[in-house]
FINU-201354 format. One record per residue (C-alpha): residue in three letters; z, x, y. Coordinates in Angstrom, 1 decimal. Each point is the difference from the previous one (the first is absolute). Layout:
- r, z, x, y
- ALA, Z, X, Y
...
END
This chain:
- r, z, x, y
- MET, 50.1, -9.2, 24.1
- ASP, -0.1, 3.5, -1.4
- MET, -3.1, 1.0, -1.9
- PRO, 0.6, 1.1, -3.6
- PRO, -0.7, 3.7, -0.5
- LEU, -3.4, 1.0, -1.3
- THR, -0.3, 2.3, -3.0
- ASN, -2.6, 2.0, -1.6
- ARG, -0.7, 0.7, -3.7
- ALA, 3.1, 2.2, -0.2
- ASP, 2.1, -2.5, 1.8
- GLU, 0.4, 2.3, 3.0
- PRO, 0.9, -1.7, 3.3
- VAL, -2.9, -0.1, 2.5
- ARG, -0.4, -0.7, 3.7
- THR, 0.6, -3.4, 1.4
- GLU, -0.4, 0.7, 3.7
- GLY, -3.3, -1.9, 0.3
- THR, -0.9, -3.6, -0.6
- GLN, -0.8, -1.1, -3.6
- ILE, -2.9, -2.4, 0.1
- GLY, -1.3, -1.7, -3.1
- TYR, -3.6, -0.9, -0.7
- ALA, -1.1, -2.7, -2.5
- SER, -3.6, -1.0, -1.0
- TYR, -1.2, -2.7, -2.3
- SER, -3.3, -1.7, -1.1
- THR, -0.9, -3.6, 0.0
- ARG, 0.1, 0.0, -3.8
- GLU, 3.6, 1.4, 0.0
- GLY, 1.2, -2.5, 2.5
- ARG, 3.1, -0.2, 2.2
- ALA, 2.4, 0.5, -2.9
- CYS, -1.2, 3.6, -0.3
- LEU, 0.6, 0.5, 3.7
- GLU, 3.5, -1.5, -0.1
- ALA, 0.9, 2.3, -2.9
- GLN, -1.1, 3.1, 1.9
- VAL, 1.8, -1.0, 3.2
- ALA, 3.2, -0.6, -1.9
- GLU, -0.2, 3.4, -1.7
- LEU, -0.8, 1.7, 3.3
- ARG, 3.0, -1.6, 1.7
- ARG, 2.3, 1.1, -2.9
- SER, -1.2, 3.5, 0.5
- GLY, 1.2, 0.0, 3.6
- CYS, -3.1, -0.9, 2.0
- GLN, 1.0, -1.2, 3.4
- SER, -3.3, -1.9, 0.5
- THR, -3.1, -0.8, -2.2
- LYS, -3.7, -0.5, 0.7
- SER, -2.4, -1.7, -2.3
- GLU, -3.6, -1.1, -0.4
- GLU, -2.4, -1.6, -2.4
- VAL, -2.6, 2.5, -1.2
- ASP, -3.1, 0.0, -2.2
- SER, -1.9, 2.7, -1.9
- ILE, -2.3, 1.1, 2.8
- GLY, 1.5, -1.1, 3.4
- ASP, 1.9, 2.2, 2.4
- CYS, 3.8, -0.1, 0.0
- LYS, 0.4, -0.6, 3.7
- VAL, 3.8, -0.7, 0.0
- LEU, 0.6, 3.3, -1.9
- ALA, -2.3, 2.0, 2.3
- ARG, 1.8, -1.4, 3.1
- LEU, 3.4, 0.7, -1.6
- VAL, -0.9, 3.6, -0.8
- ARG, -1.2, 0.6, 3.6
- ARG, 3.3, -1.4, 1.4
- LEU, 2.4, 2.0, -2.2
- LYS, 1.9, 2.7, 1.8
- CYS, 1.8, 3.2, -1.0
- TRP, 2.7, -0.6, -2.6
- ASP, -1.2, -3.5, -0.9
- VAL, -0.5, -0.8, -3.6
- LEU, -2.8, -2.2, -1.4
- THR, 1.1, -1.6, -3.3
- VAL, -2.1, -1.8, -2.6
- THR, 1.0, -1.3, -3.5
- LYS, -2.9, 1.5, -1.8
- LEU, -2.9, 2.5, 0.7
- ASP, -2.6, -2.7, -0.4
- ARG, 1.6, -2.1, 2.7
- LEU, -0.7, 2.9, 2.4
- ALA, -3.5, 1.0, -0.9
- ARG, -2.9, -0.7, -2.4
- SER, -0.3, 3.6, -1.1
- ALA, 2.1, 3.2, -0.2
- ARG, -2.3, 1.6, 2.6
- GLU, 0.7, -2.8, 2.5
- ALA, 3.7, 0.2, -0.7
- MET, -0.1, 3.8, 0.6
- GLU, -1.7, -0.5, 3.3
- ILE, 2.7, -2.4, 1.1
- ALA, 2.8, 2.3, -1.1
- GLN, -1.6, 2.9, 1.9
- THR, -0.4, -2.1, 3.2
- LEU, 3.7, -0.9, -0.2
- SER, 1.0, 3.6, -0.6
- GLU, -1.9, 1.1, 3.1
- LYS, 1.9, -2.6, 2.0
- GLY, 3.3, 1.2, -1.4
- ALA, 0.4, -3.3, -2.0
- ALA, 0.4, -0.3, -3.7
- LEU, -1.2, -2.2, -2.9
- ARG, 2.1, -1.6, -2.6
- ILE, -1.3, -1.6, -3.2
- LEU, 2.8, -1.8, -1.9
- ASN, -1.4, -0.2, -3.5
- LEU, -0.9, 3.7, 0.0
- ASN, 3.3, 1.0, 1.6
- LEU, -2.2, 2.0, 2.4
- TYR, 1.3, 0.9, 3.5
- THR, -2.2, 2.5, 1.7
- ALA, 2.7, 1.4, 2.4
- THR, 1.8, 1.7, -3.0
- PRO, -1.1, 3.1, -2.0
- ALA, -0.4, -2.0, -3.1
- GLY, -2.0, -2.6, 1.9
- LYS, -2.3, 2.7, 1.4
- GLN, -0.6, 1.3, -3.5
- LEU, -1.0, -3.4, -1.2
- LEU, -2.2, -0.3, 3.0
- GLN, -1.8, 3.2, -1.1
- VAL, -0.6, -1.7, -3.4
- LEU, -1.3, -3.0, 1.8
- ALA, -2.4, 2.3, 2.0
- ALA, -1.3, 1.5, -3.3
- ALA, -0.5, -3.5, -1.3
- ALA, -1.9, -1.0, 3.1
- GLU, -2.3, 3.0, -0.3
- LEU, -0.6, -0.8, -3.6
- GLU, -0.7, -3.6, 0.9
- ARG, -2.5, 1.1, 2.7
- THR, -1.8, 2.3, -2.5
- VAL, -0.3, -2.7, -2.6
- THR, -1.2, -2.5, 2.7
- LEU, -2.7, 2.5, 1.2
- ASN, -1.1, 0.7, -3.5
- ARG, -0.4, -3.7, -0.7
- GLN, -1.9, -0.5, 3.2
- HIS, -2.3, 2.8, -1.0
- GLU, -0.5, -1.4, -3.4
- ARG, -0.8, -3.5, 1.4
- LYS, -2.5, 1.6, 2.4
- CYS, -1.7, 1.9, -2.7
- ARG, -0.3, -3.1, -2.2
- GLU, -1.5, -1.9, 3.0
- MET, -2.5, 2.8, 0.7
- ARG, -1.1, 0.1, -3.6
- ALA, -0.5, -3.8, 0.0
- ILE, -1.9, 0.1, 3.3
- SER, -2.2, 2.8, -1.4
- ARG, -0.9, -2.1, -3.0
- ASP, -0.8, -3.0, 2.2
- ILE, -2.2, 2.2, 2.2
- ASN, -1.9, 1.3, -3.0
- THR, -0.4, -3.6, -1.3
- CYS, -1.4, -1.2, 3.4
- GLU, -2.4, 3.0, 0.3
- LEU, -1.4, -0.6, -3.5
- ALA, -0.3, -3.7, 0.8
- GLN, -2.0, 0.9, 3.1
- ALA, -2.3, 2.2, -2.0
- TYR, -0.8, -2.8, -2.4
- LEU, -0.5, -2.8, 2.5
- ALA, -3.8, 0.2, -0.2
- HIS, 0.1, -0.1, -3.8
- VAL, 2.3, -3.1, 0.1
- GLU, -2.4, -1.7, 2.4
- GLU, -2.9, 0.6, -2.4
- LEU, 2.0, -1.5, -2.9
- MET, 0.9, -3.0, 2.1
- GLU, -3.7, -0.6, 0.7
- GLU, -0.6, -0.1, -3.7
- GLU, 3.0, -2.2, -0.9
- GLU, 1.8, -2.5, 2.2
- GLU, 3.3, -0.2, -1.9
- LEU, 0.7, 3.7, 0.1
- GLY, 3.5, 1.0, -1.1
- VAL, 2.2, 3.1, 0.0
- GLU, -0.3, 0.5, -3.8
- GLN, -3.8, 0.0, 0.2
- ILE, 0.0, 2.5, 2.9
- LYS, 2.3, 2.3, -2.0
- ARG, -2.4, -0.1, -3.0
- GLU, -3.2, 0.4, 2.0
- LEU, 1.2, 2.8, 2.3
- ARG, 2.7, 1.5, -2.2
- VAL, 2.7, -0.1, 2.7
- SER, 3.7, -0.9, -0.1
- GLY, 1.2, -3.6, 0.7
- PRO, 1.4, 0.8, 3.5
- VAL, -3.3, 1.6, 1.1
- ALA, -2.0, -2.9, -1.4
- ARG, 2.3, -2.5, 1.6
- GLN, -0.1, 1.7, 3.5
- ALA, -3.8, 0.3, -0.1
- LEU, -0.4, -3.7, -1.1
- PHE, 2.3, -1.3, 2.7
- GLU, -1.8, 2.0, 2.7
- VAL, -3.5, -1.2, -1.1
- LYS, 1.3, -3.6, -0.1
- ARG, 1.6, 0.4, 3.4
- ARG, -3.2, 1.2, 1.6
- ARG, -2.2, -2.6, -1.7
- GLU, 2.2, -3.0, 0.5
- ASN, 1.7, 1.2, 3.3
- ILE, 3.5, -0.4, -1.6
- THR, 2.5, 0.7, 2.8
- TYR, 3.2, 0.2, -2.2
- TYR, -1.4, 3.1, -1.9
- GLU, 0.9, 3.2, 1.8
- PRO, -3.1, 2.1, 0.7
- LEU, -0.2, 2.9, -2.3
- GLU, -0.6, 2.4, 2.9
- SER, 3.1, -1.3, 1.8
- ARG, 2.2, 0.4, -3.0
- LEU, -1.3, 3.5, -0.6
- LEU, 0.6, 1.0, 3.6
- ALA, 3.6, -1.4, -0.1
- LEU, 0.7, 1.9, -3.3
- ARG, -1.3, 3.3, 1.4
- GLU, 2.0, -0.4, 3.2
- ARG, 3.2, -0.7, -2.0
- LEU, -0.6, 3.0, -2.2
- ALA, -0.5, 2.2, 3.0
- GLU, 3.2, -1.3, 1.5
- LEU, 2.0, 0.8, -3.2
- GLU, -1.5, 3.5, -0.3
- LYS, 0.8, 0.7, 3.7
- SER, 3.7, -1.0, -0.6
- ARG, 0.4, 2.2, -3.1
- PRO, 2.5, 2.8, 0.4
END
């Protein structure tokens, strides 16, 4: 059976020498109906064969990776939508570049994108710009999250160090009064609630040998190690 001619945005005829292979992906939530709809659309577009797989938000797309490796010069990889090919513009751009290096092409039906044509190549450049923007935004968000975590860890370290400094005072208060509470420690020593709580827990842990309380020294060491790790990874 003859393959229907492919067209780009300007309805220009494009090459049909290679094999047109469709790729469909779906999630468990979307179900088989989503897969069947994609396969039907891919076949209507002229795909001679289709490959499919169930994917999730973090797992590898093994079928797609294997398909990209096997494509030859002049072959065309066709998907119904961009999000069926990749989870991000950057990932889609990497796939398109890999195909281009092999002499193959990418076709995205809902975007009317075919990378073997001049119009398709221009759209690919837009996709590359979007991928770069996406990467910048992602890096900025990662940096912001790291900075927030570093500030939170620094506050926790300060709390633990102050609690350590007041341990002897808390022990003296506990000698005078059995039912010593956080509020009383705050009033007597004029410290914050977190500092009073950490100091009280540590004194109780030592006196009563409570194993489910993390030792203050261990917590402080873990916090300092995590802070050093974050500072080392800063750009």
